PyMOL CGO cylinders between C-alpha atoms (Angstrom):
from pymol import cmd
from pymol.cgo import CYLINDER

trace = [
    CYLINDER, 11.57, 38.34, -30.23, 9.21, 38.50, -26.55, 0.3, 1, 1, 1, 1, 1, 1,
    CYLINDER, 9.21, 38.50, -26.55, 6.74, 37.01, -28.42, 0.3, 1, 1, 1, 1, 1, 1,
    CYLINDER, 6.74, 37.01, -28.42, 9.02, 34.33, -29.60, 0.3, 1, 1, 1, 1, 1, 1,
    CYLINDER, 9.02, 34.33, -29.60, 9.80, 34.13, -25.86, 0.3, 1, 1, 1, 1, 1, 1,
    CYLINDER, 9.80, 34.13, -25.86, 6.85, 33.76, -24.58, 0.3, 1, 1, 1, 1, 1, 1,
    CYLINDER, 6.85, 33.76, -24.58, 5.65, 31.05, -27.56, 0.3, 1, 1, 1, 1, 1, 1,
    CYLINDER, 5.65, 31.05, -27.56, 8.39, 28.81, -26.45, 0.3, 1, 1, 1, 1, 1, 1,
    CYLINDER, 8.39, 28.81, -26.45, 7.89, 29.22, -22.66, 0.3, 1, 1, 1, 1, 1, 1,
    CYLINDER, 7.89, 29.22, -22.66, 3.81, 27.83, -24.02, 0.3, 1, 1, 1, 1, 1, 1,
    CYLINDER, 3.81, 27.83, -24.02, 5.04, 25.50, -26.05, 0.3, 1, 1, 1, 1, 1, 1,
    CYLINDER, 5.04, 25.50, -26.05, 7.49, 23.95, -22.98, 0.3, 1, 1, 1, 1, 1, 1,
    CYLINDER, 7.49, 23.95, -22.98, 4.79, 24.28, -20.21, 0.3, 1, 1, 1, 1, 1, 1,
    CYLINDER, 4.79, 24.28, -20.21, 2.30, 22.34, -22.44, 0.3, 1, 1, 1, 1, 1, 1,
    CYLINDER, 2.30, 22.34, -22.44, 4.87, 19.46, -23.46, 0.3, 1, 1, 1, 1, 1, 1,
    CYLINDER, 4.87, 19.46, -23.46, 5.68, 19.63, -19.21, 0.3, 1, 1, 1, 1, 1, 1,
    CYLINDER, 5.68, 19.63, -19.21, 1.68, 19.25, -18.46, 0.3, 1, 1, 1, 1, 1, 1,
    CYLINDER, 1.68, 19.25, -18.46, 1.08, 16.87, -21.14, 0.3, 1, 1, 1, 1, 1, 1,
    CYLINDER, 1.08, 16.87, -21.14, 3.97, 14.55, -19.45, 0.3, 1, 1, 1, 1, 1, 1,
    CYLINDER, 3.97, 14.55, -19.45, 2.75, 15.00, -16.01, 0.3, 1, 1, 1, 1, 1, 1,
    CYLINDER, 2.75, 15.00, -16.01, -0.91, 13.82, -16.69, 0.3, 1, 1, 1, 1, 1, 1,
    CYLINDER, -0.91, 13.82, -16.69, 0.23, 10.97, -18.55, 0.3, 1, 1, 1, 1, 1, 1,
    CYLINDER, 0.23, 10.97, -18.55, 1.60, 9.85, -15.69, 0.3, 1, 1, 1, 1, 1, 1,
    CYLINDER, 1.60, 9.85, -15.69, -0.75, 10.47, -13.68, 0.3, 1, 1, 1, 1, 1, 1,
    CYLINDER, -0.75, 10.47, -13.68, -3.42, 8.16, -15.17, 0.3, 1, 1, 1, 1, 1, 1,
    CYLINDER, -3.42, 8.16, -15.17, -0.17, 5.87, -16.87, 0.3, 1, 1, 1, 1, 1, 1,
    CYLINDER, -0.17, 5.87, -16.87, -0.09, 4.84, -12.93, 0.3, 1, 1, 1, 1, 1, 1,
    CYLINDER, -0.09, 4.84, -12.93, -3.83, 4.30, -12.90, 0.3, 1, 1, 1, 1, 1, 1,
    CYLINDER, -3.83, 4.30, -12.90, -4.11, 2.19, -16.22, 0.3, 1, 1, 1, 1, 1, 1,
    CYLINDER, -4.11, 2.19, -16.22, -4.72, -1.64, -16.05, 0.3, 1, 1, 1, 1, 1, 1,
    CYLINDER, -4.72, -1.64, -16.05, -1.02, -2.23, -17.36, 0.3, 1, 1, 1, 1, 1, 1,
    CYLINDER, -1.02, -2.23, -17.36, 0.38, -0.72, -15.08, 0.3, 1, 1, 1, 1, 1, 1,
    CYLINDER, 0.38, -0.72, -15.08, -1.38, -2.46, -12.59, 0.3, 1, 1, 1, 1, 1, 1,
    CYLINDER, -1.38, -2.46, -12.59, 1.22, -5.45, -12.19, 0.3, 1, 1, 1, 1, 1, 1,
    CYLINDER, 1.22, -5.45, -12.19, 4.67, -5.74, -10.34, 0.3, 1, 1, 1, 1, 1, 1,
    CYLINDER, 4.67, -5.74, -10.34, 6.82, -6.32, -7.54, 0.3, 1, 1, 1, 1, 1, 1,
    CYLINDER, 6.82, -6.32, -7.54, 4.79, -4.40, -4.37, 0.3, 1, 1, 1, 1, 1, 1,
    CYLINDER, 4.79, -4.40, -4.37, 6.96, -3.85, -1.34, 0.3, 1, 1, 1, 1, 1, 1,
    CYLINDER, 6.96, -3.85, -1.34, 5.58, -4.09, 2.52, 0.3, 1, 1, 1, 1, 1, 1,
    CYLINDER, 5.58, -4.09, 2.52, 5.60, 0.18, 3.34, 0.3, 1, 1, 1, 1, 1, 1,
    CYLINDER, 5.60, 0.18, 3.34, 3.84, 0.53, 5.91, 0.3, 1, 1, 1, 1, 1, 1,
    CYLINDER, 3.84, 0.53, 5.91, 1.64, -1.82, 8.78, 0.3, 1, 1, 1, 1, 1, 1,
    CYLINDER, 1.64, -1.82, 8.78, 0.16, 0.15, 11.79, 0.3, 1, 1, 1, 1, 1, 1,
    CYLINDER, 0.16, 0.15, 11.79, -2.23, -0.21, 13.83, 0.3, 1, 1, 1, 1, 1, 1,
    CYLINDER, -2.23, -0.21, 13.83, -3.98, 2.99, 15.51, 0.3, 1, 1, 1, 1, 1, 1,
    CYLINDER, -3.98, 2.99, 15.51, -6.32, 2.81, 18.38, 0.3, 1, 1, 1, 1, 1, 1,
    CYLINDER, -6.32, 2.81, 18.38, -8.35, 6.34, 19.54, 0.3, 1, 1, 1, 1, 1, 1,
    CYLINDER, -8.35, 6.34, 19.54, -10.01, 6.62, 22.48, 0.3, 1, 1, 1, 1, 1, 1,
    CYLINDER, -10.01, 6.62, 22.48, -12.01, 9.79, 22.85, 0.3, 1, 1, 1, 1, 1, 1,
    CYLINDER, -12.01, 9.79, 22.85, -10.32, 12.87, 21.36, 0.3, 1, 1, 1, 1, 1, 1,
    CYLINDER, -10.32, 12.87, 21.36, -7.11, 12.73, 23.38, 0.3, 1, 1, 1, 1, 1, 1,
    CYLINDER, -7.11, 12.73, 23.38, -5.74, 9.56, 23.75, 0.3, 1, 1, 1, 1, 1, 1,
    CYLINDER, -5.74, 9.56, 23.75, -4.24, 8.14, 20.63, 0.3, 1, 1, 1, 1, 1, 1,
    CYLINDER, -4.24, 8.14, 20.63, -1.68, 4.98, 20.36, 0.3, 1, 1, 1, 1, 1, 1,
    CYLINDER, -1.68, 4.98, 20.36, -0.06, 3.82, 17.19, 0.3, 1, 1, 1, 1, 1, 1,
    CYLINDER, -0.06, 3.82, 17.19, 1.79, 0.82, 17.34, 0.3, 1, 1, 1, 1, 1, 1,
    CYLINDER, 1.79, 0.82, 17.34, 3.96, -0.03, 14.08, 0.3, 1, 1, 1, 1, 1, 1,
    CYLINDER, 3.96, -0.03, 14.08, 4.36, -3.22, 12.57, 0.3, 1, 1, 1, 1, 1, 1,
    CYLINDER, 4.36, -3.22, 12.57, 6.18, -2.76, 9.47, 0.3, 1, 1, 1, 1, 1, 1,
    CYLINDER, 6.18, -2.76, 9.47, 9.81, -3.07, 10.76, 0.3, 1, 1, 1, 1, 1, 1,
    CYLINDER, 9.81, -3.07, 10.76, 8.70, -6.51, 12.22, 0.3, 1, 1, 1, 1, 1, 1,
    CYLINDER, 8.70, -6.51, 12.22, 9.34, -8.38, 9.37, 0.3, 1, 1, 1, 1, 1, 1,
    CYLINDER, 9.34, -8.38, 9.37, 12.70, -8.69, 7.08, 0.3, 1, 1, 1, 1, 1, 1,
    CYLINDER, 12.70, -8.69, 7.08, 10.31, -8.32, 3.64, 0.3, 1, 1, 1, 1, 1, 1,
    CYLINDER, 10.31, -8.32, 3.64, 6.69, -8.79, 2.89, 0.3, 1, 1, 1, 1, 1, 1,
    CYLINDER, 6.69, -8.79, 2.89, 6.35, -8.62, -0.76, 0.3, 1, 1, 1, 1, 1, 1,
    CYLINDER, 6.35, -8.62, -0.76, 3.28, -9.06, -2.62, 0.3, 1, 1, 1, 1, 1, 1,
    CYLINDER, 3.28, -9.06, -2.62, 3.50, -9.74, -6.56, 0.3, 1, 1, 1, 1, 1, 1,
    CYLINDER, 3.50, -9.74, -6.56, 0.71, -8.92, -9.10, 0.3, 1, 1, 1, 1, 1, 1,
    CYLINDER, 0.71, -8.92, -9.10, 1.50, -11.09, -12.54, 0.3, 1, 1, 1, 1, 1, 1,
    CYLINDER, 1.50, -11.09, -12.54, -0.38, -9.96, -15.91, 0.3, 1, 1, 1, 1, 1, 1,
    CYLINDER, -0.38, -9.96, -15.91, -2.27, -12.80, -15.74, 0.3, 1, 1, 1, 1, 1, 1,
    CYLINDER, -2.27, -12.80, -15.74, -4.44, -12.03, -12.53, 0.3, 1, 1, 1, 1, 1, 1,
    CYLINDER, -4.44, -12.03, -12.53, -2.37, -14.34, -10.18, 0.3, 1, 1, 1, 1, 1, 1,
    CYLINDER, -2.37, -14.34, -10.18, -0.21, -13.19, -7.86, 0.3, 1, 1, 1, 1, 1, 1,
    CYLINDER, -0.21, -13.19, -7.86, 2.10, -14.27, -4.46, 0.3, 1, 1, 1, 1, 1, 1,
    CYLINDER, 2.10, -14.27, -4.46, 2.54, -13.32, -1.46, 0.3, 1, 1, 1, 1, 1, 1,
    CYLINDER, 2.54, -13.32, -1.46, 6.08, -13.71, -0.06, 0.3, 1, 1, 1, 1, 1, 1,
    CYLINDER, 6.08, -13.71, -0.06, 7.05, -12.86, 3.80, 0.3, 1, 1, 1, 1, 1, 1,
    CYLINDER, 7.05, -12.86, 3.80, 9.39, -13.02, 6.59, 0.3, 1, 1, 1, 1, 1, 1,
    CYLINDER, 9.39, -13.02, 6.59, 9.24, -12.11, 10.04, 0.3, 1, 1, 1, 1, 1, 1,
    CYLINDER, 9.24, -12.11, 10.04, 12.22, -11.00, 11.98, 0.3, 1, 1, 1, 1, 1, 1,
    CYLINDER, 12.22, -11.00, 11.98, 14.09, -14.47, 13.14, 0.3, 1, 1, 1, 1, 1, 1,
    CYLINDER, 14.09, -14.47, 13.14, 11.51, -16.57, 11.11, 0.3, 1, 1, 1, 1, 1, 1,
    CYLINDER, 11.51, -16.57, 11.11, 11.34, -18.63, 8.01, 0.3, 1, 1, 1, 1, 1, 1,
    CYLINDER, 11.34, -18.63, 8.01, 10.08, -17.42, 4.42, 0.3, 1, 1, 1, 1, 1, 1,
    CYLINDER, 10.08, -17.42, 4.42, 6.53, -18.53, 3.41, 0.3, 1, 1, 1, 1, 1, 1,
    CYLINDER, 6.53, -18.53, 3.41, 4.48, -17.77, 1.19, 0.3, 1, 1, 1, 1, 1, 1,
    CYLINDER, 4.48, -17.77, 1.19, 1.12, -18.42, -0.55, 0.3, 1, 1, 1, 1, 1, 1,
    CYLINDER, 1.12, -18.42, -0.55, -0.72, -17.88, -4.14, 0.3, 1, 1, 1, 1, 1, 1,
    CYLINDER, -0.72, -17.88, -4.14, -2.99, -15.13, -4.71, 0.3, 1, 1, 1, 1, 1, 1,
    CYLINDER, -2.99, -15.13, -4.71, -5.20, -14.05, -7.52, 0.3, 1, 1, 1, 1, 1, 1,
    CYLINDER, -5.20, -14.05, -7.52, -6.78, -10.43, -8.61, 0.3, 1, 1, 1, 1, 1, 1,
    CYLINDER, -6.78, -10.43, -8.61, -9.36, -8.31, -10.58, 0.3, 1, 1, 1, 1, 1, 1,
    CYLINDER, -9.36, -8.31, -10.58, -9.19, -5.18, -11.04, 0.3, 1, 1, 1, 1, 1, 1,
    CYLINDER, -9.19, -5.18, -11.04, -12.31, -2.57, -10.28, 0.3, 1, 1, 1, 1, 1, 1,
    CYLINDER, -12.31, -2.57, -10.28, -12.50, 1.22, -12.40, 0.3, 1, 1, 1, 1, 1, 1,
    CYLINDER, -12.50, 1.22, -12.40, -13.72, 4.36, -11.94, 0.3, 1, 1, 1, 1, 1, 1,
    CYLINDER, -13.72, 4.36, -11.94, -17.30, 4.65, -13.38, 0.3, 1, 1, 1, 1, 1, 1,
    CYLINDER, -17.30, 4.65, -13.38, -16.30, 8.46, -15.41, 0.3, 1, 1, 1, 1, 1, 1,
    CYLINDER, -16.30, 8.46, -15.41, -12.62, 6.65, -16.35, 0.3, 1, 1, 1, 1, 1, 1,
    CYLINDER, -12.62, 6.65, -16.35, -13.34, 2.94, -17.76, 0.3, 1, 1, 1, 1, 1, 1,
    CYLINDER, -13.34, 2.94, -17.76, -9.59, 2.48, -18.11, 0.3, 1, 1, 1, 1, 1, 1,
    CYLINDER, -9.59, 2.48, -18.11, -8.79, 4.30, -15.21, 0.3, 1, 1, 1, 1, 1, 1,
    CYLINDER, -8.79, 4.30, -15.21, -8.13, 1.40, -12.22, 0.3, 1, 1, 1, 1, 1, 1,
    CYLINDER, -8.13, 1.40, -12.22, -10.16, 2.48, -8.97, 0.3, 1, 1, 1, 1, 1, 1,
    CYLINDER, -10.16, 2.48, -8.97, -8.96, -0.27, -6.82, 0.3, 1, 1, 1, 1, 1, 1,
    CYLINDER, -8.96, -0.27, -6.82, -7.33, -3.86, -7.34, 0.3, 1, 1, 1, 1, 1, 1,
    CYLINDER, -7.33, -3.86, -7.34, -9.38, -6.71, -5.33, 0.3, 1, 1, 1, 1, 1, 1,
    CYLINDER, -9.38, -6.71, -5.33, -7.01, -9.39, -4.24, 0.3, 1, 1, 1, 1, 1, 1,
    CYLINDER, -7.01, -9.39, -4.24, -8.50, -13.02, -3.70, 0.3, 1, 1, 1, 1, 1, 1,
    CYLINDER, -8.50, -13.02, -3.70, -6.88, -15.16, -1.34, 0.3, 1, 1, 1, 1, 1, 1,
    CYLINDER, -6.88, -15.16, -1.34, -5.07, -12.34, 0.78, 0.3, 1, 1, 1, 1, 1, 1,
    CYLINDER, -5.07, -12.34, 0.78, -4.37, -13.16, 4.25, 0.3, 1, 1, 1, 1, 1, 1,
    CYLINDER, -4.37, -13.16, 4.25, -5.24, -10.13, 6.23, 0.3, 1, 1, 1, 1, 1, 1,
    CYLINDER, -5.24, -10.13, 6.23, -3.13, -8.65, 9.39, 0.3, 1, 1, 1, 1, 1, 1,
    CYLINDER, -3.13, -8.65, 9.39, -5.67, -8.11, 12.36, 0.3, 1, 1, 1, 1, 1, 1,
    CYLINDER, -5.67, -8.11, 12.36, -4.82, -7.38, 16.27, 0.3, 1, 1, 1, 1, 1, 1,
    CYLINDER, -4.82, -7.38, 16.27, -6.55, -8.11, 19.61, 0.3, 1, 1, 1, 1, 1, 1,
    CYLINDER, -6.55, -8.11, 19.61, -5.39, -5.78, 22.48, 0.3, 1, 1, 1, 1, 1, 1,
    CYLINDER, -5.39, -5.78, 22.48, -3.74, -8.17, 25.06, 0.3, 1, 1, 1, 1, 1, 1,
    CYLINDER, -3.74, -8.17, 25.06, -2.98, -6.36, 28.56, 0.3, 1, 1, 1, 1, 1, 1,
    CYLINDER, -2.98, -6.36, 28.56, -3.01, -3.13, 26.09, 0.3, 1, 1, 1, 1, 1, 1,
    CYLINDER, -3.01, -3.13, 26.09, -0.75, -3.69, 23.65, 0.3, 1, 1, 1, 1, 1, 1,
    CYLINDER, -0.75, -3.69, 23.65, -2.27, -5.40, 20.12, 0.3, 1, 1, 1, 1, 1, 1,
    CYLINDER, -2.27, -5.40, 20.12, -1.03, -9.07, 19.41, 0.3, 1, 1, 1, 1, 1, 1,
    CYLINDER, -1.03, -9.07, 19.41, -1.02, -9.51, 15.56, 0.3, 1, 1, 1, 1, 1, 1,
    CYLINDER, -1.02, -9.51, 15.56, -2.76, -12.30, 13.65, 0.3, 1, 1, 1, 1, 1, 1,
    CYLINDER, -2.76, -12.30, 13.65, -3.75, -13.20, 10.11, 0.3, 1, 1, 1, 1, 1, 1,
    CYLINDER, -3.75, -13.20, 10.11, -7.10, -13.96, 8.75, 0.3, 1, 1, 1, 1, 1, 1,
    CYLINDER, -7.10, -13.96, 8.75, -8.13, -17.17, 6.79, 0.3, 1, 1, 1, 1, 1, 1,
    CYLINDER, -8.13, -17.17, 6.79, -7.53, -15.94, 2.94, 0.3, 1, 1, 1, 1, 1, 1,
    CYLINDER, -7.53, -15.94, 2.94, -10.44, -13.42, 2.10, 0.3, 1, 1, 1, 1, 1, 1,
    CYLINDER, -10.44, -13.42, 2.10, -10.27, -11.11, -0.12, 0.3, 1, 1, 1, 1, 1, 1,
    CYLINDER, -10.27, -11.11, -0.12, -9.23, -7.96, 0.56, 0.3, 1, 1, 1, 1, 1, 1,
    CYLINDER, -9.23, -7.96, 0.56, -9.15, -4.36, -1.78, 0.3, 1, 1, 1, 1, 1, 1,
    CYLINDER, -9.15, -4.36, -1.78, -6.93, -2.62, -2.31, 0.3, 1, 1, 1, 1, 1, 1,
    CYLINDER, -6.93, -2.62, -2.31, -6.93, 1.06, -3.56, 0.3, 1, 1, 1, 1, 1, 1,
    CYLINDER, -6.93, 1.06, -3.56, -3.64, 3.27, -5.03, 0.3, 1, 1, 1, 1, 1, 1,
    CYLINDER, -3.64, 3.27, -5.03, -3.60, 5.74, -1.79, 0.3, 1, 1, 1, 1, 1, 1,
    CYLINDER, -3.60, 5.74, -1.79, -1.85, 8.27, -0.75, 0.3, 1, 1, 1, 1, 1, 1,
    CYLINDER, -1.85, 8.27, -0.75, 0.34, 7.79, -3.93, 0.3, 1, 1, 1, 1, 1, 1,
    CYLINDER, 0.34, 7.79, -3.93, -0.17, 6.56, -7.52, 0.3, 1, 1, 1, 1, 1, 1,
    CYLINDER, -0.17, 6.56, -7.52, 2.20, 3.58, -7.00, 0.3, 1, 1, 1, 1, 1, 1,
    CYLINDER, 2.20, 3.58, -7.00, 0.71, 2.25, -3.59, 0.3, 1, 1, 1, 1, 1, 1,
    CYLINDER, 0.71, 2.25, -3.59, -1.41, -0.49, -3.20, 0.3, 1, 1, 1, 1, 1, 1,
    CYLINDER, -1.41, -0.49, -3.20, -3.31, 0.64, 0.27, 0.3, 1, 1, 1, 1, 1, 1,
    CYLINDER, -3.31, 0.64, 0.27, -5.32, -1.48, 2.62, 0.3, 1, 1, 1, 1, 1, 1,
    CYLINDER, -5.32, -1.48, 2.62, -7.27, 0.33, 5.38, 0.3, 1, 1, 1, 1, 1, 1,
    CYLINDER, -7.27, 0.33, 5.38, -9.92, -0.28, 7.99, 0.3, 1, 1, 1, 1, 1, 1,
    CYLINDER, -9.92, -0.28, 7.99, -11.75, 1.57, 10.54, 0.3, 1, 1, 1, 1, 1, 1,
    CYLINDER, -11.75, 1.57, 10.54, -13.58, 0.01, 13.13, 0.3, 1, 1, 1, 1, 1, 1,
    CYLINDER, -13.58, 0.01, 13.13, -16.12, 2.50, 15.08, 0.3, 1, 1, 1, 1, 1, 1,
    CYLINDER, -16.12, 2.50, 15.08, -17.31, 2.18, 18.54, 0.3, 1, 1, 1, 1, 1, 1,
    CYLINDER, -17.31, 2.18, 18.54, -19.17, 3.62, 21.73, 0.3, 1, 1, 1, 1, 1, 1,
    CYLINDER, -19.17, 3.62, 21.73, -18.29, 2.58, 24.82, 0.3, 1, 1, 1, 1, 1, 1,
    CYLINDER, -18.29, 2.58, 24.82, -19.17, 4.67, 28.56, 0.3, 1, 1, 1, 1, 1, 1,
    CYLINDER, -19.17, 4.67, 28.56, -20.12, 7.48, 25.90, 0.3, 1, 1, 1, 1, 1, 1,
    CYLINDER, -20.12, 7.48, 25.90, -16.60, 7.38, 24.96, 0.3, 1, 1, 1, 1, 1, 1,
    CYLINDER, -16.60, 7.38, 24.96, -15.92, 6.54, 21.17, 0.3, 1, 1, 1, 1, 1, 1,
    CYLINDER, -15.92, 6.54, 21.17, -13.40, 4.30, 20.29, 0.3, 1, 1, 1, 1, 1, 1,
    CYLINDER, -13.40, 4.30, 20.29, -12.01, 4.14, 16.65, 0.3, 1, 1, 1, 1, 1, 1,
    CYLINDER, -12.01, 4.14, 16.65, -9.08, 1.86, 15.53, 0.3, 1, 1, 1, 1, 1, 1,
    CYLINDER, -9.08, 1.86, 15.53, -7.29, 1.89, 12.34, 0.3, 1, 1, 1, 1, 1, 1,
    CYLINDER, -7.29, 1.89, 12.34, -5.63, -0.74, 10.40, 0.3, 1, 1, 1, 1, 1, 1,
    CYLINDER, -5.63, -0.74, 10.40, -3.55, -0.06, 7.64, 0.3, 1, 1, 1, 1, 1, 1,
    CYLINDER, -3.55, -0.06, 7.64, -1.34, -2.09, 5.29, 0.3, 1, 1, 1, 1, 1, 1,
    CYLINDER, -1.34, -2.09, 5.29, 0.33, -0.81, 2.61, 0.3, 1, 1, 1, 1, 1, 1,
    CYLINDER, 0.33, -0.81, 2.61, 2.67, -1.57, -0.39, 0.3, 1, 1, 1, 1, 1, 1,
    CYLINDER, 2.67, -1.57, -0.39, 4.45, 0.48, -2.64, 0.3, 1, 1, 1, 1, 1, 1,
    CYLINDER, 4.45, 0.48, -2.64, 5.22, -0.55, -6.29, 0.3, 1, 1, 1, 1, 1, 1,
    CYLINDER, 5.22, -0.55, -6.29, 9.19, -1.88, -6.67, 0.3, 1, 1, 1, 1, 1, 1,
    CYLINDER, 9.19, -1.88, -6.67, 9.24, -2.65, -10.22, 0.3, 1, 1, 1, 1, 1, 1,
    CYLINDER, 9.24, -2.65, -10.22, 6.82, -3.23, -12.77, 0.3, 1, 1, 1, 1, 1, 1,
    CYLINDER, 6.82, -3.23, -12.77, 9.32, -6.65, -14.04, 0.3, 1, 1, 1, 1, 1, 1,
    CYLINDER, 9.32, -6.65, -14.04, 7.88, -9.58, -11.98, 0.3, 1, 1, 1, 1, 1, 1,
    CYLINDER, 7.88, -9.58, -11.98, 10.77, -12.07, -12.57, 0.3, 1, 1, 1, 1, 1, 1,
    CYLINDER, 10.77, -12.07, -12.57, 12.43, -14.10, -10.32, 0.3, 1, 1, 1, 1, 1, 1,
    CYLINDER, 12.43, -14.10, -10.32, 15.42, -12.08, -10.52, 0.3, 1, 1, 1, 1, 1, 1,
    CYLINDER, 15.42, -12.08, -10.52, 13.35, -9.09, -9.63, 0.3, 1, 1, 1, 1, 1, 1,
    CYLINDER, 13.35, -9.09, -9.63, 11.80, -10.97, -6.57, 0.3, 1, 1, 1, 1, 1, 1,
    CYLINDER, 11.80, -10.97, -6.57, 15.22, -11.77, -5.27, 0.3, 1, 1, 1, 1, 1, 1,
    CYLINDER, 15.22, -11.77, -5.27, 16.19, -7.83, -5.62, 0.3, 1, 1, 1, 1, 1, 1,
    CYLINDER, 16.19, -7.83, -5.62, 13.02, -6.99, -3.78, 0.3, 1, 1, 1, 1, 1, 1,
    CYLINDER, 13.02, -6.99, -3.78, 14.07, -8.89, -0.84, 0.3, 1, 1, 1, 1, 1, 1,
    CYLINDER, 14.07, -8.89, -0.84, 17.24, -8.07, -0.51, 0.3, 1, 1, 1, 1, 1, 1,
    CYLINDER, 17.24, -8.07, -0.51, 15.91, -4.09, -0.82, 0.3, 1, 1, 1, 1, 1, 1,
    CYLINDER, 15.91, -4.09, -0.82, 13.25, -4.44, 1.64, 0.3, 1, 1, 1, 1, 1, 1,
    CYLINDER, 13.25, -4.44, 1.64, 16.19, -6.16, 4.23, 0.3, 1, 1, 1, 1, 1, 1,
    CYLINDER, 16.19, -6.16, 4.23, 17.92, -2.85, 3.52, 0.3, 1, 1, 1, 1, 1, 1,
    CYLINDER, 17.92, -2.85, 3.52, 15.06, -0.49, 4.41, 0.3, 1, 1, 1, 1, 1, 1,
    CYLINDER, 15.06, -0.49, 4.41, 13.87, -2.88, 7.50, 0.3, 1, 1, 1, 1, 1, 1,
    CYLINDER, 13.87, -2.88, 7.50, 15.33, 0.42, 9.79, 0.3, 1, 1, 1, 1, 1, 1,
    CYLINDER, 15.33, 0.42, 9.79, 12.94, 2.81, 7.87, 0.3, 1, 1, 1, 1, 1, 1,
    CYLINDER, 12.94, 2.81, 7.87, 10.34, 0.98, 8.17, 0.3, 1, 1, 1, 1, 1, 1,
    CYLINDER, 10.34, 0.98, 8.17, 10.50, 0.04, 11.87, 0.3, 1, 1, 1, 1, 1, 1,
    CYLINDER, 10.50, 0.04, 11.87, 10.48, 4.07, 12.17, 0.3, 1, 1, 1, 1, 1, 1,
    CYLINDER, 10.48, 4.07, 12.17, 8.44, 4.39, 15.47, 0.3, 1, 1, 1, 1, 1, 1,
    CYLINDER, 8.44, 4.39, 15.47, 7.32, 8.17, 14.22, 0.3, 1, 1, 1, 1, 1, 1,
    CYLINDER, 7.32, 8.17, 14.22, 4.19, 6.94, 11.89, 0.3, 1, 1, 1, 1, 1, 1,
    CYLINDER, 4.19, 6.94, 11.89, 2.83, 9.24, 9.69, 0.3, 1, 1, 1, 1, 1, 1,
    CYLINDER, 2.83, 9.24, 9.69, -0.84, 9.72, 10.13, 0.3, 1, 1, 1, 1, 1, 1,
    CYLINDER, -0.84, 9.72, 10.13, -2.87, 8.18, 7.03, 0.3, 1, 1, 1, 1, 1, 1,
    CYLINDER, -2.87, 8.18, 7.03, -5.40, 10.60, 7.38, 0.3, 1, 1, 1, 1, 1, 1,
    CYLINDER, -5.40, 10.60, 7.38, -3.06, 13.13, 7.51, 0.3, 1, 1, 1, 1, 1, 1,
    CYLINDER, -3.06, 13.13, 7.51, -1.51, 12.10, 3.75, 0.3, 1, 1, 1, 1, 1, 1,
    CYLINDER, -1.51, 12.10, 3.75, -4.53, 11.39, 1.47, 0.3, 1, 1, 1, 1, 1, 1,
]
cmd.load_cgo(trace, "trace")
């Protein structure tokens, strides 16, 4: 009886492990990249030396900010700032794969994307958007999160200054129908207060 119970336990463990592994690899496969992604995190972090740290959260300043990736490698960005009007523009994308896993997506390169950029004015960052460019997103810290991260580092008067620009979209659904886009907008509006929380989790801690 004990042998039978041990055998059953081993089988259950193997089945659970196989499902877990399938879920991880599936999120990286090219067929699962398509979908609707909603803004999750958007912040600018300014580090001066080792003691002065300022993080400015902009994620709550948008009613919705959505990236749609269609199966035919086209896409679009739809956003509406609070107290603003909806704007949108068309993008396209290509996939880069891991060298040791040809079916595993390493990053998503979005062509025509307008990246957030910041300029410090009177001690606070002012947000603008770049001209359309190629933006590389990776699936970190979670396999469903498309994350763009840029670090800038310089030395000023023997003090190290590092700035972090982070933009992260979390996948809402793999269905890209117009009706799902409208639902995604509503979901983003409902979660605006969560994104606007001043407590921003450090991206380095999450990775």
